[in-house]
C-alpha positions in Angstrom: -43.3 63.7 -72.1 -42.6 66.0 -69.6 -44.7 68.8 -71.3 -47.8 66.3 -71.7 -49.2 67.0 -68.3 -49.4 70.8 -68.1 -50.7 70.9 -71.7 -53.0 68.3 -71.3 -54.5 69.1 -67.8 -54.6 73.1 -69.3 -57.3 72.1 -71.6 -59.1 70.1 -69.2 -60.7 72.0 -66.7 -62.1 70.8 -64.1 -65.3 71.9 -63.3 -67.5 69.8 -60.6 -71.2 69.5 -59.8 -73.8 67.3 -58.5 -75.1 63.9 -59.7 -77.8 63.5 -61.5 -79.6 59.9 -61.5 -79.8 60.5 -65.6 -77.1 61.7 -67.9 -78.0 64.5 -69.7 -76.1 66.5 -72.2 -76.9 70.1 -72.2 -74.7 71.7 -74.3 -70.9 71.6 -76.4 -68.2 73.9 -76.2 -65.0 74.6 -78.2 -61.2 75.3 -76.1 -63.0 78.3 -75.9 -65.6 77.6 -73.7 -67.5 78.7 -76.1 -70.6 77.0 -77.4 -70.4 75.0 -81.0 -72.0 72.0 -82.2 -69.3 71.8 -84.7 -66.3 69.0 -84.3 -63.5 67.4 -86.3 -61.7 64.1 -86.4 -59.1 64.1 -83.8 -60.3 67.1 -82.3 -61.2 68.2 -78.4 -64.8 68.2 -77.8 -66.2 69.8 -74.5 -69.4 68.4 -73.3 -71.3 70.3 -70.5 -74.7 68.6 -68.7 -75.3 66.9 -65.6 -75.2 63.5 -63.8 -72.0 62.3 -65.8 -70.1 60.7 -63.1 -69.8 60.5 -59.5 -66.5 61.7 -59.1 -63.8 64.0 -60.7 -61.0 62.2 -62.9 -58.3 63.5 -65.2 -55.9 60.9 -67.4 -53.3 62.9 -68.4 -50.8 60.2 -70.1 -51.7 58.3 -72.8 -53.2 55.6 -74.1 -56.4 58.0 -73.3 -59.4 55.6 -71.6 -62.4 55.3 -73.4 -64.2 55.0 -69.8 -63.0 57.1 -66.7 -65.1 57.2 -63.6 -67.5 54.8 -65.3 -68.7 57.4 -67.7 -68.5 56.6 -71.8 -68.7 59.7 -74.6 -70.1 58.1 -78.6 -70.4 59.8 -81.4 -72.2 57.7 -83.8 -71.6 54.5 -82.2 -67.9 55.2 -81.5 -66.4 55.2 -78.0 -64.5 58.2 -77.7 -61.3 58.7 -75.6 -61.6 60.7 -72.9 -59.1 63.4 -71.2 -61.3 64.7 -68.4 -64.6 63.2 -66.5 -66.7 65.0 -64.0 -70.2 65.6 -62.9 -71.0 68.1 -65.1 -68.3 68.6 -67.9 -66.5 65.8 -70.2 -63.5 66.3 -72.6 -63.3 63.9 -75.1 -61.3 63.2 -78.1 -63.2 62.6 -81.1 -62.4 59.4 -83.4 -60.1 59.3 -86.2 -63.0 56.4 -87.7 -65.5 59.9 -87.9 -64.7 61.0 -91.5 -66.9 62.9 -94.1 -66.3 64.0 -98.1 -69.0 66.7 -97.9 -68.2 70.1 -95.9 -70.5 69.0 -92.9 -72.1 66.2 -91.6 -74.6 64.9 -89.1 -73.7 62.6 -86.7 -74.8 61.6 -82.9 -73.2 62.6 -79.6 -74.6 60.7 -76.3 -73.0 59.7 -73.1 -73.1 56.5 -71.2 -73.0 56.4 -67.1 -72.5 53.2 -65.9 -75.7 51.8 -68.0 -77.9 54.6 -68.1 -77.6 56.4 -71.6 -78.1 60.3 -72.0 -79.9 62.0 -74.7 -78.7 62.2 -78.0 -77.1 65.4 -79.6 -77.1 66.2 -83.6 -73.7 67.8 -83.9 -72.0 69.0 -87.0 -68.9 67.0 -88.3 -66.5 68.6 -90.0 -63.0 67.4 -92.3 -61.2 70.3 -90.0 -62.5 72.8 -87.1 -59.0 74.4 -85.9 -58.6 76.2 -82.5 -55.1 77.6 -81.5 -53.8 76.7 -77.8 -53.1 80.1 -76.3 -51.1 80.8 -73.2 -54.0 80.8 -70.8 -55.0 77.7 -72.6 -58.4 78.7 -73.2 -58.4 79.9 -76.9 -58.0 83.7 -75.7 -55.2 86.1 -75.2 -51.6 85.1 -76.7 -50.9 82.3 -78.4 -48.9 79.8 -76.4 -45.3 79.9 -78.1 -42.2 76.8 -78.0 -38.3 76.9 -79.3 -37.2 74.4 -81.0 -36.5 72.7 -78.0 -40.3 72.9 -76.7 -39.5 75.5 -74.2 -42.2 77.9 -73.5 -40.6 81.9 -75.4 -42.1 84.8 -73.8 -41.6 86.4 -77.6 -40.5 85.6 -80.7 -37.0 86.8 -82.4 -37.4 87.4 -85.7 -36.1 84.5 -88.3 -36.6 82.4 -85.0 -38.4 78.8 -85.5 -41.3 78.4 -83.7 -43.5 75.6 -82.4 -47.5 76.6 -82.4 -50.0 73.7 -80.4 -53.5 73.7 -81.8 -57.0 71.1 -81.8 -59.3 70.1 -84.6 -56.9 69.7 -87.8 -58.3 66.2 -88.7 -57.3 63.0 -90.3 -53.0 62.8 -90.7 -50.8 60.5 -93.2 -50.1 58.6 -91.6 -53.3 57.5 -89.9 -53.1 58.3 -86.0 -54.4 56.6 -83.2 -57.2 57.6 -81.2 -56.2 58.6 -77.8 -52.7 58.3 -78.7 -50.9 61.5 -80.1 -47.9 61.9 -82.3 -45.8 59.2 -82.7 -42.5 59.5 -80.0 -40.0 58.8 -82.9 -41.4 61.7 -84.5 -38.8 64.0 -82.6 -35.7 62.1 -84.2 -37.5 61.0 -87.2 -39.6 63.2 -89.3 -41.0 60.6 -91.6 -42.1 58.5 -88.4 -44.2 61.9 -87.8 -48.1 62.2 -88.8 -49.0 65.4 -91.0 -51.6 66.5 -91.1 -53.4 66.4 -95.0 -56.2 68.8 -94.8 -54.6 72.0 -96.3 -53.5 74.3 -93.6 -52.5 77.9 -93.3 -50.5 80.3 -90.8 -51.0 83.9 -91.0 -49.2 86.7 -88.8 -51.0 89.9 -90.0 -51.0 89.5 -93.3 -47.9 87.4 -93.7 -48.1 83.8 -95.1 -45.8 82.0 -93.0 -46.5 78.2 -93.9 -44.1 76.5 -94.9 -44.3 73.9 -98.4 -46.1 70.5 -98.9 -44.3 66.9 -99.4 -46.1 63.6 -100.6 -46.2 60.6 -98.3 -47.0 57.5 -100.4 -49.4 58.7 -102.4 -51.0 61.4 -100.3 -50.3 65.1 -100.7 -49.8 66.7 -96.8 -48.4 69.7 -95.0 -44.9 69.6 -94.4 -44.8 71.3 -91.0 -48.1 70.2 -89.7 -48.2 67.5 -87.6 -50.1 65.3 -84.4 -47.7 66.7 -81.5 -46.0 63.7 -80.1 -47.4 62.2 -76.8 -50.2 65.1 -76.8 -53.9 63.2 -78.0 -55.9 65.6 -79.6 -53.0 68.1 -80.2 -51.4 69.5 -83.5 -47.6 71.2 -84.1 -47.2 74.0 -86.0 -43.7 74.8 -87.1 -43.0 78.3 -88.3 -40.4 81.2 -88.9 -40.9 83.9 -86.8 -41.3 87.1 -89.6 -40.3 90.4 -89.4 -42.8 93.2 -88.3 -44.8 91.0 -86.4 -45.4 92.5 -82.9 -49.0 93.3 -82.3 -49.9 91.3 -85.1 -52.8 88.9 -84.6 -52.2 85.0 -86.0 -54.1 82.9 -87.6 -55.0 79.1 -88.4 -56.8 78.9 -91.8 -57.8 75.8 -92.9 -60.0 75.0 -96.6 -62.2 72.8 -95.1 -63.5 75.2 -92.2 -63.2 78.4 -90.3 -60.3 80.2 -88.9 -58.7 80.6 -85.5 -56.6 83.4 -84.0 -54.7 84.5 -81.5 -52.5 87.6 -80.5 -48.8 87.0 -81.8 -46.1 87.4 -79.5 -43.0 88.9 -80.4 -39.8 90.0 -78.9 -38.8 93.5 -78.0 -35.7 93.7 -79.6 -33.8 91.4 -82.0 -31.2 89.1 -80.2 -27.5 88.7 -80.9 -26.8 85.6 -82.7 -24.2 84.5 -80.0 -22.0 85.5 -77.2 -19.1 85.0 -75.6 -17.2 84.4 -78.4 -13.2 83.3 -78.3 -11.4 81.3 -80.9 -7.7 80.6 -81.6 -5.8 79.4 -84.1 -3.7 76.3 -82.4 0.4 75.7 -83.1 1.5 74.7 -86.0 0.7 71.8 -87.8 2.3 69.6 -88.8 5.5 71.4 -86.4 7.7 69.2 -88.7 11.6 69.2 -87.4 13.4 67.9 -90.3 12.1 68.5 -93.6 12.2 65.8 -96.4 13.7 68.3 -99.5 10.8 67.2 -101.7 7.6 69.4 -103.2 4.9 69.2 -102.5 4.9 70.2 -98.5 2.1 69.9 -96.0 0.4 72.7 -95.0 -2.0 72.9 -91.8 -3.9 74.3 -89.0 -5.7 73.7 -86.4 -8.2 75.9 -84.2 -10.4 75.9 -81.6 -13.4 78.5 -80.6 -16.6 78.8 -78.8 -19.9 80.3 -78.4 -23.0 80.4 -76.7 -25.8 80.7 -79.2 -28.9 82.9 -78.6 -32.4 82.1 -79.7 -31.3 83.7 -83.3 -32.0 81.3 -85.8 -30.0 82.8 -88.3 -27.2 80.6 -89.7 -23.6 81.5 -88.3 -20.8 80.8 -91.2 -17.5 80.0 -89.7 -14.5 79.7 -91.6 -10.6 78.9 -91.2 -8.7 80.4 -94.4 -5.8 79.3 -96.1 -4.4 79.3 -99.6 -4.8 75.9 -100.3 -6.1 74.2 -96.8 -9.5 75.3 -95.3 -12.5 74.9 -93.3 -15.9 76.1 -93.9 -18.6 75.6 -91.1 -22.6 76.4 -91.4 -23.7 77.1 -87.4 -28.1 76.2 -88.2 -29.1 76.9 -84.1 -32.9 76.8 -85.5 -32.2 73.3 -86.6 -30.0 72.7 -83.6 -26.8 71.3 -85.8 -24.0 72.0 -87.8 -22.3 71.4 -91.1 -19.1 71.9 -92.7 -16.2 70.2 -94.5 -12.3 70.6 -94.3 -9.6 70.3 -97.2 -7.2 67.5 -96.5 -5.5 64.9 -98.7 -6.7 62.6 -101.0 -6.5 58.7 -100.0 -3.8 58.0 -102.9 -1.7 61.2 -101.7 -1.2 60.2 -97.9 1.2 57.6 -98.9 3.2 60.1 -101.0 1.6 58.6 -104.6 0.7 61.7 -106.7 0.3 59.9 -109.7 -2.7 61.0 -112.0 -2.8 64.2 -110.3 -2.1 67.9 -111.1 1.3 68.1 -108.7 4.1 67.3 -109.8 7.0 65.7 -107.4 10.3 67.3 -107.1 13.8 66.3 -105.0 14.2 69.5 -104.2 17.8 68.0 -102.8 18.6 67.0 -106.2 17.8 70.0 -108.2 14.3 69.6 -108.3 14.7 66.8 -110.6 10.9 64.6 -111.0 10.8 61.4 -109.1 10.5 58.3 -110.2 6.5 57.6 -110.7 5.5 60.8 -109.1 6.3 58.8 -106.1 7.8 60.3 -102.9 9.8 57.0 -100.9 7.9 56.5 -97.4 11.6 57.1 -96.3 11.6 60.6 -97.5 7.7 61.3 -95.5 8.7 63.1 -92.3 7.5 61.4 -89.2 5.2 64.2 -88.1 3.5 64.5 -91.8 2.6 60.9 -91.3 1.4 61.2 -87.7 -0.6 64.7 -89.1 -2.1 62.8 -92.3 -3.3 59.9 -89.8 -5.1 62.7 -87.9 -8.0 62.9 -90.8 -9.6 60.5 -92.8 -9.0 60.5 -96.4 -11.2 63.3 -98.4 -14.1 62.1 -100.2 -14.7 64.7 -102.7 -11.4 65.3 -105.0 -10.8 69.1 -106.0 -9.7 70.2 -109.1 -5.6 69.2 -108.0 -6.7 65.9 -107.2 -4.0 65.5 -104.8 -6.5 67.4 -102.0 -10.2 66.8 -101.8 -13.2 67.8 -99.0 -13.8 66.0 -95.8 -17.4 66.6 -94.5 -18.8 66.9 -91.2 -21.3 67.4 -89.0 -22.4 67.6 -85.4 -25.0 68.7 -82.7 -25.7 72.1 -81.0 -26.1 71.0 -77.4 -29.5 72.3 -75.9 -27.9 74.9 -73.5 -26.6 76.5 -76.6 -22.8 76.4 -75.8 -21.0 75.3 -78.7 -17.2 74.3 -78.5 -15.6 73.2 -81.4 -11.9 72.0 -80.7 -9.4 69.0 -81.0 -11.1 68.3 -77.7 -14.7 67.6 -78.9 -14.1 66.4 -82.1 -10.2 65.5 -82.8 -10.3 65.7 -86.7 -13.3 68.5 -87.7 -11.9 71.3 -87.0 -8.5 71.5 -88.5 -7.2 71.4 -92.8 -4.1 69.9 -94.3 -3.3 70.1 -97.9 -0.8 69.8 -100.2 1.1 72.7 -101.8 3.7 72.6 -104.5 7.0 75.2 -104.2 8.0 76.1 -106.8 11.6 77.5 -106.0 13.7 74.8 -106.0 16.2 76.4 -103.4 13.3 78.1 -101.2 14.5 76.8 -97.5 11.9 77.6 -95.8 7.7 78.7 -96.9 5.3 81.2 -94.9 1.6 81.4 -95.4 -1.1 83.0 -93.4 -4.5 80.8 -92.3 -7.3 83.3 -90.6 -10.3 82.5 -88.6 -13.2 84.3 -89.5 -16.8 84.2 -88.0 -19.8 85.8 -90.2 -16.8 87.6 -92.1 -14.9 89.2 -89.8 -11.7 88.4 -88.5 -11.7 86.7 -85.5 -7.9 85.3 -85.1 -4.7 85.1 -87.6 -1.5 83.2 -87.6 1.4 83.3 -90.1 3.0 79.7 -90.3 6.0 78.6 -91.3 7.4 74.8 -93.3 10.7 74.1 -93.5 11.2 73.1 -96.8 14.8 71.8 -97.2 
């Protein structure tokens, strides 16, 4: 992953020193470089001493080696994946196989340099021992914030989906593999991720911003905290930036351990949802030249719209509104998707068969008399209507008149935030078509108006006139 190297490198500060004949452990440090003899499964431990190796080596790409520059770290005999080794410092990942059902348990850590064993150091194993990753990567100052595309933020906007990184959140479900980070498949499939089991909460000031729990098999897990894909020993936490967060502390709290905190960074002012909005309702659709002389008639319209989405993650509502035909779209920048429905004819009525529907077919060229079987002969359906009907898939869910229904669709928002909705991008999605019964048997034309709306405000309108007979 592109972000793997700088994050692990930032957590792995290279410290050089002289080589001692016998390796000796002096102390254990937290990611914030403070003495602390507590560790957790899957967490990162920093060991300082002398004589660990003859050179400085980094391991930035998983799987992490369990021997680097001739050095090994053992905890209760289990070899640890290594991120960095220097003569006086080692950064290692605590194996996930080290677990305890108690608040703390004593385990013993040692280093082997070549064939020479160091002294043994007693440390306390806990279920969790969390630390938030900060912008300086040393556990101090502002917390590191990323957007949904894992790009660094210079302050989160209220309502924006934010990714935080942490260490020391313990075992996961499904179980994680030492030295590997989270599954790369989790980028595309959330169910492929390895989620944190230990109850974990995020607070910004006094506001709790954690998401809900859900089950994987028989295990209850936190749906928003998981092992970060491709980053050994690092977890990602997805939250939504709350209101009034400027100047507050962000705190990560676990039941099994202490809390950790950092400074929250909020954007100076809320951003607009979008910029560069343009849109129009296109030419009449279908553009009937010779009317069929029967009721119902087809009413439809297509539209095009473009906008550049900002980081504001609040949904945007887009609609093309008509009396019987309509399109409704919800754009969700935080999730990178849009979803929508369009009114289109049901499969049966596309061939002129209105049997079993609430619409009565009338022959307007024959004094408005009902057509036999409530069916329009194929020879009476204008070719423009046939072409328009073939533009759309059949509706999936019927409306009350059972002649029309709704077609569902969805799409992805490009990473650059430029959203273009048009016939050129998705021909069948950004239009609507519906049957409309005509009560006036002598009407020559029928007029109706379509309105293109964005968040309840009219962007464009167009009157459409359909020849009837």
